[in-house]
C-alpha positions, 0 to 999 in steps of 0.5 A: 356179530357180523355174517360173512358175505358168502354165507349170506349169499348161500342163505339167501339164494332163494331170494330174487331182489328188485331195486330201482327208481320210484314208479318203475313197477317193483312192487307190481312185479314182486306181487305178480312173481310171487303169485305166479311161482308160489313164492313169498312176496316181500313188498315195499317196506315189508321190514316194518314188521322189525320196526319195534326193535328200532330207536332213534338212538341207533337208527335215527333215520328210521326213528325219525317218525318217533321224533318229527313234530307232525306229518306236516314237518315230514312233507315239508322238509327241504329236498336235500334233507329228505333225500339224505333221510331216504338214503339213511333210511335205506342203509338202516332198513337194509339190515332189517331186511336181511334179518327178515329174509333169513327168517323167511328163507327157511320156508325153502320157497322163492322170495321176491323182494322189493329192496332197499339194499343197495346195489354195492351190498347186493353184489356181495350177497346175491347172485347176478341173476338174482338182482334186477333193477327197474328204471322209470323216467323222472317224469314218471316217478314225479308227476305221477307219484300219487297216481298209486292207490297204495295206502302210504301214498295216499295218506301223504297226499291227504297230509299235503292237502290238509296242511296250511299251504297245500300248493306250496307244500305239494311243490316242495314234496315234488321237488323232493321226488325229483331230487330223489329220482334225479339223473345222477341217481338214475345213472347210479342204478343204470351203471350198477352192472346188474340187468336193468328194465327201463319202464316207459309210458308204453311199457306193459306189465306183461312185457316188464314180467316177461323180462324178469322171468327170462333174466331170473331164469324162472 
């Protein structure tokens, strides 16, 4: 069953979506906004609560974790294969996101979402002032990818370090991150037509939060 975009837009009117490049502050902003406005935080991979409903036959990208031979395989893929998987995963995950957001929207609370839903799709199901794109220079997203303390990033770091050739594997994984956050990908977000905020080494959390509050009319 397909749900028309105008109906989704109405049902998701309490959702505030944040998309963009890696290391741009998406997870931090979602957490702080939810705390400040007594809302619901939908952080990175919040759709995982529905992963049990997926299988490799219908969701081959989300199902990759069920078919891969090892975590070493995961961190050792060619950059082109990794980026293709990321894009496929985002597309499959967006379906789970919408289902979960429809559930959460019944609470009546504001919902702040670190989303995989593409700008093209968001244009159809969300209001302009309910979407923000956060950007970071490629150097931040690549060089500081493992600086974050969250469990997923540190788990991947350990898999790389515990592999047979950590130096080579790390170089390959950084190449994956560089391609995933390439100039062309950056340009796609920057030219999406949505409000954007560029995070730099000099940006502060307070500045980024204030910019989003103003844009979201909170």
